[in-house]
All heavy atoms as TSV, in Angstrom:
chain	resi	resn	atom	element	x	y	z
A	1	MET	N	N	0.812	-1.175	0.006
A	1	MET	CA	C	0.008	-0.010	-0.013
A	1	MET	C	C	0.856	1.249	-0.025
A	1	MET	O	O	0.600	2.215	-0.716
A	1	MET	CB	C	-0.924	-0.017	1.209
A	1	MET	CG	C	-1.830	1.134	1.252
A	1	MET	SD	S	-3.064	0.948	2.531
A	1	MET	CE	C	-3.414	2.603	2.877
A	2	TRP	N	N	1.917	1.263	0.772
A	2	TRP	CA	C	2.777	2.423	0.826
A	2	TRP	C	C	3.351	2.762	-0.550
A	2	TRP	O	O	3.371	3.897	-0.970
A	2	TRP	CB	C	3.911	2.212	1.838
A	2	TRP	CG	C	4.872	3.405	1.867
A	2	TRP	CD1	C	4.743	4.493	2.618
A	2	TRP	CD2	C	6.027	3.568	1.037
A	2	TRP	NE1	N	5.765	5.392	2.328
A	2	TRP	CE2	C	6.572	4.822	1.371
A	2	TRP	CE3	C	6.667	2.815	0.043
A	2	TRP	CZ2	C	7.708	5.336	0.728
A	2	TRP	CZ3	C	7.753	3.321	-0.531
A	2	TRP	CH2	C	8.327	4.571	-0.189
A	3	PHE	N	N	3.788	1.711	-1.270
A	3	PHE	CA	C	4.372	1.955	-2.577
A	3	PHE	C	C	3.357	2.583	-3.505
A	3	PHE	O	O	3.669	3.502	-4.287
A	3	PHE	CB	C	4.923	0.618	-3.135
A	3	PHE	CG	C	5.600	0.842	-4.460
A	3	PHE	CD1	C	6.873	1.393	-4.543
A	3	PHE	CD2	C	4.947	0.470	-5.641
A	3	PHE	CE1	C	7.488	1.579	-5.757
A	3	PHE	CE2	C	5.592	0.659	-6.875
A	3	PHE	CZ	C	6.861	1.204	-6.933
A	4	SER	N	N	2.135	2.072	-3.461
A	4	SER	CA	C	1.087	2.638	-4.333
A	4	SER	C	C	0.838	4.104	-4.003
A	4	SER	O	O	0.705	4.955	-4.870
A	4	SER	CB	C	-0.224	1.856	-4.167
A	4	SER	OG	O	-0.071	0.576	-4.624
A	5	LEU	N	N	0.774	4.419	-2.714
A	5	LEU	CA	C	0.575	5.808	-2.336
A	5	LEU	C	C	1.744	6.678	-2.743
A	5	LEU	O	O	1.573	7.797	-3.237
A	5	LEU	CB	C	0.379	5.921	-0.800
A	5	LEU	CG	C	-0.956	5.467	-0.306
A	5	LEU	CD1	C	-0.974	5.464	1.234
A	5	LEU	CD2	C	-2.068	6.365	-0.791
A	6	ALA	N	N	2.971	6.170	-2.541
A	6	ALA	CA	C	4.143	6.944	-2.912
A	6	ALA	C	C	4.259	7.134	-4.437
A	6	ALA	O	O	4.658	8.190	-4.899
A	6	ALA	CB	C	5.393	6.290	-2.385
A	7	THR	N	N	3.869	6.151	-5.166
A	7	THR	CA	C	4.002	6.182	-6.624
A	7	THR	C	C	2.890	7.023	-7.307
A	7	THR	O	O	3.167	7.846	-8.141
A	7	THR	CB	C	4.011	4.773	-7.190
A	7	THR	OG1	O	5.035	4.018	-6.627
A	7	THR	CG2	C	4.128	4.779	-8.704
A	8	HIS	N	N	1.658	6.768	-6.875
A	8	HIS	CA	C	0.511	7.381	-7.545
A	8	HIS	C	C	-0.093	8.579	-6.788
A	8	HIS	O	O	-0.869	9.343	-7.386
A	8	HIS	CB	C	-0.553	6.333	-7.815
A	8	HIS	CG	C	-0.100	5.186	-8.596
A	8	HIS	ND1	N	0.278	5.280	-9.908
A	8	HIS	CD2	C	0.150	3.885	-8.270
A	8	HIS	CE1	C	0.686	4.070	-10.339
A	8	HIS	NE2	N	0.627	3.248	-9.353
A	9	GLY	N	N	0.142	8.680	-5.525
A	9	GLY	CA	C	-0.404	9.747	-4.735
A	9	GLY	C	C	-1.747	9.410	-4.107
A	9	GLY	O	O	-2.478	8.517	-4.581
A	10	ALA	N	N	-2.075	10.109	-3.038
A	10	ALA	CA	C	-3.287	9.835	-2.303
A	10	ALA	C	C	-4.563	10.132	-3.117
A	10	ALA	O	O	-5.529	9.400	-3.014
A	10	ALA	CB	C	-3.306	10.650	-1.014
A	11	THR	N	N	-4.495	11.153	-3.959
A	11	THR	CA	C	-5.692	11.475	-4.773
A	11	THR	C	C	-6.066	10.334	-5.702
A	11	THR	O	O	-7.228	9.930	-5.806
A	11	THR	CB	C	-5.484	12.794	-5.527
A	11	THR	OG1	O	-5.211	13.835	-4.574
A	11	THR	CG2	C	-6.690	13.137	-6.361
A	12	ALA	N	N	-5.083	9.844	-6.414
A	12	ALA	CA	C	-5.329	8.725	-7.355
A	12	ALA	C	C	-5.838	7.521	-6.621
A	12	ALA	O	O	-6.701	6.761	-7.079
A	12	ALA	CB	C	-4.057	8.366	-8.138
A	13	TYR	N	N	-5.274	7.241	-5.422
A	13	TYR	CA	C	-5.668	6.095	-4.624
A	13	TYR	C	C	-7.133	6.251	-4.174
A	13	TYR	O	O	-7.914	5.348	-4.286
A	13	TYR	CB	C	-4.760	5.988	-3.413
A	13	TYR	CG	C	-4.571	4.578	-2.920
A	13	TYR	CD1	C	-3.790	3.678	-3.576
A	13	TYR	CD2	C	-5.221	4.194	-1.774
A	13	TYR	CE1	C	-3.634	2.405	-3.097
A	13	TYR	CE2	C	-5.067	2.913	-1.285
A	13	TYR	CZ	C	-4.271	2.004	-1.955
A	13	TYR	OH	O	-4.125	0.746	-1.489
A	14	ARG	N	N	-7.496	7.439	-3.694
A	14	ARG	CA	C	-8.871	7.729	-3.293
A	14	ARG	C	C	-9.833	7.557	-4.453
A	14	ARG	O	O	-10.914	6.983	-4.312
A	14	ARG	CB	C	-8.965	9.153	-2.750
A	14	ARG	CG	C	-8.884	9.289	-1.249
A	14	ARG	CD	C	-9.332	10.702	-0.796
A	14	ARG	NE	N	-8.581	11.770	-1.456
A	14	ARG	CZ	C	-7.406	12.228	-1.086
A	14	ARG	NH1	N	-6.798	11.714	-0.028
A	14	ARG	NH2	N	-6.822	13.182	-1.696
A	15	GLU	N	N	-9.468	8.077	-5.614
A	15	GLU	CA	C	-10.325	7.960	-6.799
A	15	GLU	C	C	-10.540	6.490	-7.191
A	15	GLU	O	O	-11.621	6.091	-7.584
A	15	GLU	CB	C	-9.744	8.789	-7.937
A	15	GLU	CG	C	-9.858	10.270	-7.749
A	15	GLU	CD	C	-9.100	11.054	-8.800
A	15	GLU	OE1	O	-8.462	10.471	-9.691
A	15	GLU	OE2	O	-9.154	12.283	-8.693
A	16	ALA	N	N	-9.469	5.685	-7.144
A	16	ALA	CA	C	-9.547	4.285	-7.502
A	16	ALA	C	C	-10.463	3.548	-6.531
A	16	ALA	O	O	-11.310	2.727	-6.941
A	16	ALA	CB	C	-8.161	3.645	-7.507
A	17	ILE	N	N	-10.359	3.819	-5.256
A	17	ILE	CA	C	-11.205	3.195	-4.245
A	17	ILE	C	C	-12.635	3.621	-4.444
A	17	ILE	O	O	-13.563	2.820	-4.388
A	17	ILE	CB	C	-10.708	3.491	-2.815
A	17	ILE	CG1	C	-9.372	2.787	-2.581
A	17	ILE	CG2	C	-11.746	3.112	-1.756
A	17	ILE	CD1	C	-8.674	3.186	-1.323
A	18	SER	N	N	-12.881	4.895	-4.683
A	18	SER	CA	C	-14.228	5.400	-4.921
A	18	SER	C	C	-14.864	4.733	-6.111
A	18	SER	O	O	-16.046	4.363	-6.091
A	18	SER	CB	C	-14.221	6.895	-5.108
A	18	SER	OG	O	-13.863	7.551	-3.900
A	19	ARG	N	N	-14.089	4.554	-7.193
A	19	ARG	CA	C	-14.630	3.927	-8.364
A	19	ARG	C	C	-14.986	2.439	-8.128
A	19	ARG	O	O	-15.997	1.960	-8.588
A	19	ARG	CB	C	-13.608	4.026	-9.532
A	19	ARG	CG	C	-14.083	3.363	-10.793
A	19	ARG	CD	C	-15.330	4.053	-11.354
A	19	ARG	NE	N	-15.866	3.261	-12.452
A	19	ARG	CZ	C	-17.147	2.948	-12.539
A	19	ARG	NH1	N	-18.034	3.393	-11.708
A	19	ARG	NH2	N	-17.559	2.239	-13.592
A	20	CYS	N	N	-14.150	1.734	-7.340
A	20	CYS	CA	C	-14.418	0.341	-7.019
A	20	CYS	C	C	-15.706	0.209	-6.209
A	20	CYS	O	O	-16.531	-0.667	-6.435
A	20	CYS	CB	C	-13.245	-0.281	-6.282
A	20	CYS	SG	S	-11.821	-0.638	-7.310
A	21	LEU	N	N	-15.881	1.120	-5.253
A	21	LEU	CA	C	-17.132	1.103	-4.427
A	21	LEU	C	C	-18.313	1.407	-5.265
A	21	LEU	O	O	-19.361	0.741	-5.138
A	21	LEU	CB	C	-16.968	2.073	-3.264
A	21	LEU	CG	C	-15.842	1.795	-2.267
A	21	LEU	CD1	C	-15.793	2.877	-1.224
A	21	LEU	CD2	C	-16.029	0.459	-1.617
A	22	ALA	N	N	-18.213	2.379	-6.188
A	22	ALA	CA	C	-19.345	2.703	-7.037
A	22	ALA	C	C	-19.676	1.546	-7.996
A	22	ALA	O	O	-20.839	1.223	-8.208
A	22	ALA	CB	C	-18.999	3.957	-7.861
A	23	LEU	N	N	-18.640	0.870	-8.464
A	23	LEU	CA	C	-18.842	-0.274	-9.371
A	23	LEU	C	C	-19.561	-1.387	-8.604
A	23	LEU	O	O	-20.483	-2.028	-9.154
A	23	LEU	CB	C	-17.500	-0.747	-9.902
A	23	LEU	CG	C	-17.582	-1.900	-10.897
A	23	LEU	CD1	C	-18.448	-1.563	-12.106
A	23	LEU	CD2	C	-16.155	-2.282	-11.346
A	24	ALA	N	N	-19.195	-1.646	-7.368
A	24	ALA	CA	C	-19.871	-2.686	-6.557
A	24	ALA	C	C	-21.356	-2.314	-6.405
A	24	ALA	O	O	-22.246	-3.214	-6.526
A	24	ALA	CB	C	-19.229	-2.824	-5.209
A	25	ARG	N	N	-21.690	-1.070	-6.180
A	25	ARG	CA	C	-23.090	-0.658	-6.092
A	25	ARG	C	C	-23.849	-0.792	-7.419
A	25	ARG	O	O	-24.973	-1.243	-7.419
A	25	ARG	CB	C	-23.198	0.779	-5.545
A	25	ARG	CG	C	-22.777	0.922	-4.096
A	25	ARG	CD	C	-23.065	2.325	-3.584
A	25	ARG	NE	N	-22.325	3.362	-4.236
A	25	ARG	CZ	C	-21.160	3.849	-3.916
A	25	ARG	NH1	N	-20.515	3.299	-2.901
A	25	ARG	NH2	N	-20.558	4.808	-4.579
A	26	GLU	N	N	-23.160	-0.470	-8.529
A	26	GLU	CA	C	-23.764	-0.640	-9.830
A	26	GLU	C	C	-24.071	-2.086	-10.112
A	26	GLU	O	O	-25.164	-2.436	-10.631
A	26	GLU	CB	C	-22.838	-0.087	-10.913
A	26	GLU	CG	C	-22.713	1.432	-10.936
A	26	GLU	CD	C	-21.684	1.913	-11.941
A	26	GLU	OE1	O	-21.486	1.225	-12.961
A	26	GLU	OE2	O	-21.081	2.932	-11.665
A	27	ILE	N	N	-23.103	-2.968	-9.797
A	27	ILE	CA	C	-23.319	-4.405	-10.024
A	27	ILE	C	C	-24.449	-4.902	-9.193
A	27	ILE	O	O	-25.295	-5.690	-9.649
A	27	ILE	CB	C	-21.993	-5.174	-9.739
A	27	ILE	CG1	C	-20.950	-4.842	-10.764
A	27	ILE	CG2	C	-22.236	-6.667	-9.662
A	27	ILE	CD1	C	-19.551	-5.288	-10.466
A	28	ALA	N	N	-24.513	-4.511	-7.904
A	28	ALA	CA	C	-25.593	-4.938	-7.034
A	28	ALA	C	C	-26.944	-4.503	-7.584
A	28	ALA	O	O	-27.918	-5.248	-7.542
A	28	ALA	CB	C	-25.361	-4.398	-5.642
A	29	ALA	N	N	-27.053	-3.278	-8.100
A	29	ALA	CA	C	-28.287	-2.783	-8.672
A	29	ALA	C	C	-28.686	-3.624	-9.902
A	29	ALA	O	O	-29.856	-3.923	-10.102
A	29	ALA	CB	C	-28.148	-1.297	-9.042
A	30	GLU	N	N	-27.719	-3.973	-10.680
A	30	GLU	CA	C	-28.035	-4.798	-11.889
A	30	GLU	C	C	-28.460	-6.195	-11.486
A	30	GLU	O	O	-29.384	-6.748	-12.072
A	30	GLU	CB	C	-26.751	-4.894	-12.772
A	30	GLU	CG	C	-26.975	-5.540	-14.094
A	30	GLU	CD	C	-27.952	-4.828	-15.011
A	30	GLU	OE1	O	-28.022	-3.581	-14.968
A	30	GLU	OE2	O	-28.637	-5.518	-15.779
A	31	ILE	N	N	-27.854	-6.759	-10.465
A	31	ILE	CA	C	-28.235	-8.085	-9.979
A	31	ILE	C	C	-29.690	-8.019	-9.440
A	31	ILE	O	O	-30.494	-8.917	-9.655
A	31	ILE	CB	C	-27.280	-8.594	-8.903
A	31	ILE	CG1	C	-25.930	-8.953	-9.580
A	31	ILE	CG2	C	-27.842	-9.785	-8.143
A	31	ILE	CD1	C	-24.789	-9.198	-8.599
A	32	ALA	N	N	-30.036	-6.950	-8.738
A	32	ALA	CA	C	-31.328	-6.816	-8.109
A	32	ALA	C	C	-32.463	-6.806	-9.126
A	32	ALA	O	O	-33.589	-7.244	-8.794
A	32	ALA	CB	C	-31.394	-5.513	-7.265
A	33	VAL	N	N	-32.229	-6.384	-10.351
A	33	VAL	CA	C	-33.323	-6.342	-11.334
A	33	VAL	C	C	-33.372	-7.560	-12.200
A	33	VAL	O	O	-34.288	-7.654	-13.069
A	33	VAL	CB	C	-33.203	-5.056	-12.244
A	33	VAL	CG1	C	-33.298	-3.810	-11.406
A	33	VAL	CG2	C	-31.942	-5.080	-13.077
A	34	ARG	N	N	-32.504	-8.523	-12.009
A	34	ARG	CA	C	-32.513	-9.744	-12.826
A	34	ARG	C	C	-33.234	-10.843	-12.026
A	34	ARG	O	O	-32.841	-11.151	-10.925
A	34	ARG	CB	C	-31.123	-10.158	-13.195
A	34	ARG	CG	C	-30.443	-9.117	-14.070
A	34	ARG	CD	C	-29.141	-9.554	-14.614
A	34	ARG	NE	N	-28.616	-8.501	-15.437
A	34	ARG	CZ	C	-28.721	-8.485	-16.780
A	34	ARG	NH1	N	-29.392	-9.429	-17.391
A	34	ARG	NH2	N	-28.164	-7.500	-17.440
A	35	PRO	N	N	-34.277	-11.418	-12.583
A	35	PRO	CA	C	-35.083	-12.386	-11.855
A	35	PRO	C	C	-34.347	-13.723	-11.502
A	35	PRO	O	O	-34.753	-14.351	-10.548
A	35	PRO	CB	C	-36.256	-12.656	-12.812
A	35	PRO	CG	C	-35.791	-12.296	-14.147
A	35	PRO	CD	C	-34.774	-11.185	-13.954
A	36	HIS	N	N	-33.325	-14.051	-12.224
A	36	HIS	CA	C	-32.604	-15.292	-11.967
A	36	HIS	C	C	-31.412	-15.116	-11.018
A	36	HIS	O	O	-30.718	-16.106	-10.725
A	36	HIS	CB	C	-32.157	-15.949	-13.291
A	36	HIS	CG	C	-31.236	-15.057	-14.083
A	36	HIS	ND1	N	-31.728	-14.014	-14.847
A	36	HIS	CD2	C	-29.928	-15.062	-14.265
A	36	HIS	CE1	C	-30.711	-13.426	-15.405
A	36	HIS	NE2	N	-29.618	-14.025	-15.091
A	37	LEU	N	N	-31.208	-13.903	-10.530
A	37	LEU	CA	C	-30.123	-13.631	-9.602
A	37	LEU	C	C	-30.697	-12.985	-8.351
A	37	LEU	O	O	-31.680	-12.309	-8.377
A	37	LEU	CB	C	-29.074	-12.704	-10.216
A	37	LEU	CG	C	-28.349	-13.185	-11.469
A	37	LEU	CD1	C	-27.450	-12.131	-12.036
A	37	LEU	CD2	C	-27.601	-14.501	-11.166
A	38	ALA	N	N	-29.985	-13.194	-7.215
A	38	ALA	CA	C	-30.410	-12.549	-5.951
A	38	ALA	C	C	-29.161	-12.181	-5.145
A	38	ALA	O	O	-28.241	-12.948	-5.040
A	38	ALA	CB	C	-31.260	-13.506	-5.140
A	39	LEU	N	N	-29.199	-10.984	-4.581
A	39	LEU	CA	C	-28.141	-10.582	-3.707
A	39	LEU	C	C	-28.222	-11.366	-2.404
A	39	LEU	O	O	-29.311	-11.514	-1.827
A	39	LEU	CB	C	-28.224	-9.083	-3.371
A	39	LEU	CG	C	-27.818	-8.101	-4.475
A	39	LEU	CD1	C	-28.194	-6.693	-4.067
A	39	LEU	CD2	C	-26.328	-8.214	-4.705
A	40	VAL	N	N	-27.138	-11.872	-1.941
A	40	VAL	CA	C	-27.093	-12.571	-0.643
A	40	VAL	C	C	-27.102	-11.527	0.454
A	40	VAL	O	O	-27.701	-11.647	1.508
A	40	VAL	CB	C	-25.889	-13.485	-0.562
A	40	VAL	CG1	C	-25.732	-14.086	0.848
A	40	VAL	CG2	C	-25.987	-14.631	-1.577
A	41	ARG	N	N	-26.372	-10.429	0.207
A	41	ARG	CA	C	-26.320	-9.256	1.126
A	41	ARG	C	C	-25.915	-8.043	0.367
A	41	ARG	O	O	-25.406	-8.146	-0.736
A	41	ARG	CB	C	-25.359	-9.566	2.298
A	41	ARG	CG	C	-23.927	-9.784	1.855
A	41	ARG	CD	C	-22.994	-10.168	2.977
A	41	ARG	NE	N	-23.127	-9.222	4.088
A	41	ARG	CZ	C	-22.941	-9.552	5.348
A	41	ARG	NH1	N	-22.538	-10.732	5.665
A	41	ARG	NH2	N	-23.138	-8.665	6.300
A	42	ASP	N	N	-26.189	-6.893	0.923
A	42	ASP	CA	C	-25.771	-5.661	0.292
A	42	ASP	C	C	-24.228	-5.611	0.138
A	42	ASP	O	O	-23.562	-6.197	0.973
A	42	ASP	CB	C	-26.262	-4.443	1.072
A	42	ASP	CG	C	-27.765	-4.292	1.007
A	42	ASP	OD1	O	-28.342	-4.711	-0.027
A	42	ASP	OD2	O	-28.367	-3.716	1.929
A	43	PRO	N	N	-23.745	-4.934	-0.862
A	43	PRO	CA	C	-22.282	-4.885	-1.027
A	43	PRO	C	C	-21.588	-4.332	0.206
A	43	PRO	O	O	-22.046	-3.353	0.856
A	43	PRO	CB	C	-22.093	-3.945	-2.211
A	43	PRO	CG	C	-23.411	-3.900	-2.904
A	43	PRO	CD	C	-24.435	-4.173	-1.855
A	44	GLU	N	N	-20.443	-4.949	0.519
A	44	GLU	CA	C	-19.581	-4.478	1.585
A	44	GLU	C	C	-18.269	-4.109	0.955
A	44	GLU	O	O	-17.625	-5.008	0.395
A	44	GLU	CB	C	-19.398	-5.516	2.650
A	44	GLU	CG	C	-20.709	-5.940	3.294
A	44	GLU	CD	C	-20.644	-5.870	4.824
A	44	GLU	OE1	O	-19.554	-5.545	5.331
A	44	GLU	OE2	O	-21.649	-6.131	5.420
A	45	LEU	N	N	-17.905	-2.885	1.006
A	45	LEU	CA	C	-16.733	-2.378	0.277
A	45	LEU	C	C	-16.868	-2.782	-1.170
A	45	LEU	O	O	-17.793	-2.390	-1.824
A	45	LEU	CB	C	-15.471	-2.916	0.946
A	45	LEU	CG	C	-15.253	-2.405	2.367
A	45	LEU	CD1	C	-13.981	-2.985	2.951
A	45	LEU	CD2	C	-15.213	-0.882	2.439
A	46	SER	N	N	-15.948	-3.556	-1.735
A	46	SER	CA	C	-16.041	-3.911	-3.143
A	46	SER	C	C	-16.475	-5.347	-3.375
A	46	SER	O	O	-16.315	-5.868	-4.479
A	46	SER	CB	C	-14.673	-3.634	-3.804
A	46	SER	OG	O	-13.694	-4.452	-3.213
A	47	VAL	N	N	-17.039	-5.999	-2.354
A	47	VAL	CA	C	-17.456	-7.416	-2.465
A	47	VAL	C	C	-18.944	-7.460	-2.655
A	47	VAL	O	O	-19.727	-6.900	-1.915
A	47	VAL	CB	C	-17.057	-8.181	-1.196
A	47	VAL	CG1	C	-17.553	-9.591	-1.286
A	47	VAL	CG2	C	-15.552	-8.137	-0.981
A	48	VAL	N	N	-19.375	-8.148	-3.747
A	48	VAL	CA	C	-20.762	-8.355	-4.054
A	48	VAL	C	C	-21.019	-9.858	-4.015
A	48	VAL	O	O	-20.459	-10.613	-4.804
A	48	VAL	CB	C	-21.140	-7.774	-5.456
A	48	VAL	CG1	C	-22.606	-7.986	-5.743
A	48	VAL	CG2	C	-20.751	-6.333	-5.536
A	49	VAL	N	N	-21.890	-10.258	-3.104
A	49	VAL	CA	C	-22.205	-11.674	-2.947
A	49	VAL	C	C	-23.621	-11.919	-3.460
A	49	VAL	O	O	-24.566	-11.282	-3.001
A	49	VAL	CB	C	-22.104	-12.116	-1.447
A	49	VAL	CG1	C	-22.414	-13.616	-1.310
A	49	VAL	CG2	C	-20.704	-11.823	-0.923
A	50	PHE	N	N	-23.747	-12.828	-4.443
A	50	PHE	CA	C	-25.056	-13.121	-5.015
A	50	PHE	C	C	-25.138	-14.597	-5.325
A	50	PHE	O	O	-24.189	-15.341	-5.268
A	50	PHE	CB	C	-25.286	-12.269	-6.266
A	50	PHE	CG	C	-24.382	-12.585	-7.416
A	50	PHE	CD1	C	-24.810	-13.423	-8.434
A	50	PHE	CD2	C	-23.084	-12.063	-7.500
A	50	PHE	CE1	C	-23.981	-13.722	-9.488
A	50	PHE	CE2	C	-22.261	-12.342	-8.561
A	50	PHE	CZ	C	-22.701	-13.169	-9.556
A	51	ARG	N	N	-26.390	-15.038	-5.598
A	51	ARG	CA	C	-26.620	-16.414	-5.964
A	51	ARG	C	C	-27.524	-16.503	-7.212
A	51	ARG	O	O	-28.238	-15.586	-7.499
A	51	ARG	CB	C	-27.221	-17.202	-4.796
A	51	ARG	CG	C	-28.645	-16.794	-4.466
A	51	ARG	CD	C	-29.239	-17.646	-3.392
A	51	ARG	NE	N	-30.501	-17.143	-3.003
A	51	ARG	CZ	C	-30.718	-16.267	-2.005
A	51	ARG	NH1	N	-29.686	-15.895	-1.261
A	51	ARG	NH2	N	-31.923	-15.820	-1.741
A	52	ARG	N	N	-27.428	-17.610	-7.848
A	52	ARG	CA	C	-28.285	-17.891	-9.000
A	52	ARG	C	C	-29.504	-18.612	-8.480
A	52	ARG	O	O	-29.427	-19.687	-7.901
A	52	ARG	CB	C	-27.555	-18.735	-10.009
A	52	ARG	CG	C	-28.394	-19.222	-11.151
A	52	ARG	CD	C	-27.857	-18.660	-12.467
A	52	ARG	NE	N	-28.411	-19.366	-13.588
A	52	ARG	CZ	C	-29.405	-18.884	-14.350
A	52	ARG	NH1	N	-29.978	-17.745	-14.033
A	52	ARG	NH2	N	-29.852	-19.533	-15.363
A	53	GLU	N	N	-30.695	-18.053	-8.697
A	53	GLU	CA	C	-31.897	-18.660	-8.233
A	53	GLU	C	C	-32.203	-19.935	-8.976
A	53	GLU	O	O	-31.972	-20.005	-10.209
A	53	GLU	CB	C	-33.109	-17.688	-8.392
A	53	GLU	CG	C	-33.008	-16.418	-7.553
A	53	GLU	CD	C	-33.162	-16.705	-6.059
A	53	GLU	OE1	O	-33.486	-17.793	-5.651
A	53	GLU	OE2	O	-32.941	-15.741	-5.301
A	54	GLY	N	N	-32.705	-20.923	-8.308
A	54	GLY	CA	C	-33.087	-22.185	-8.913
A	54	GLY	C	C	-31.940	-23.161	-9.034
A	54	GLY	O	O	-32.197	-24.283	-9.518
A	55	TRP	N	N	-30.789	-22.821	-8.669
A	55	TRP	CA	C	-29.655	-23.788	-8.725
A	55	TRP	C	C	-29.417	-24.373	-7.337
A	55	TRP	O	O	-29.605	-23.716	-6.336
A	55	TRP	CB	C	-28.386	-23.082	-9.193
A	55	TRP	CG	C	-28.345	-22.761	-10.633
A	55	TRP	CD1	C	-29.393	-22.703	-11.494
A	55	TRP	CD2	C	-27.165	-22.508	-11.423
A	55	TRP	NE1	N	-28.946	-22.390	-12.749
A	55	TRP	CE2	C	-27.572	-22.243	-12.721
A	55	TRP	CE3	C	-25.819	-22.404	-11.104
A	55	TRP	CZ2	C	-26.670	-21.932	-13.730
A	55	TRP	CZ3	C	-24.938	-22.097	-12.133
A	55	TRP	CH2	C	-25.355	-21.865	-13.409
A	56	THR	N	N	-28.985	-25.572	-7.306
A	56	THR	CA	C	-28.570	-26.204	-6.036
A	56	THR	C	C	-27.091	-26.021	-5.839
A	56	THR	O	O	-26.382	-25.568	-6.736
A	56	THR	CB	C	-28.880	-27.732	-6.094
A	56	THR	OG1	O	-28.035	-28.333	-7.038
A	56	THR	CG2	C	-30.349	-27.991	-6.441
A	57	ALA	N	N	-26.588	-26.382	-4.647
A	57	ALA	CA	C	-25.189	-26.281	-4.353
A	57	ALA	C	C	-24.345	-27.102	-5.338
A	57	ALA	O	O	-23.238	-26.734	-5.690
A	57	ALA	CB	C	-24.906	-26.685	-2.938
A	58	ALA	N	N	-24.887	-28.210	-5.794
A	58	ALA	CA	C	-24.147	-29.085	-6.731
A	58	ALA	C	C	-24.013	-28.431	-8.115
A	58	ALA	O	O	-23.081	-28.693	-8.832
A	58	ALA	CB	C	-24.879	-30.395	-6.869
A	59	ASP	N	N	-24.987	-27.572	-8.450
A	59	ASP	CA	C	-24.901	-26.905	-9.759
A	59	ASP	C	C	-23.739	-25.910	-9.769
A	59	ASP	O	O	-23.125	-25.640	-10.772
A	59	ASP	CB	C	-26.193	-26.143	-10.040
A	59	ASP	CG	C	-27.373	-27.051	-10.278
A	59	ASP	OD1	O	-27.183	-28.245	-10.658
A	59	ASP	OD2	O	-28.479	-26.636	-9.958
């Protein structure tokens, strides 16, 4: 992390993190409108957990 901050600067690092968080929210919104997908939980940071409806664990 230090190297990234030293190389790119705090502003670039903040912008990259903000974009990743926004992308996670966009993906969650897209999953929410698809009938065959379901969010397991709301996004936490940049992690989006979802499942395919109608599939079993073996699928």
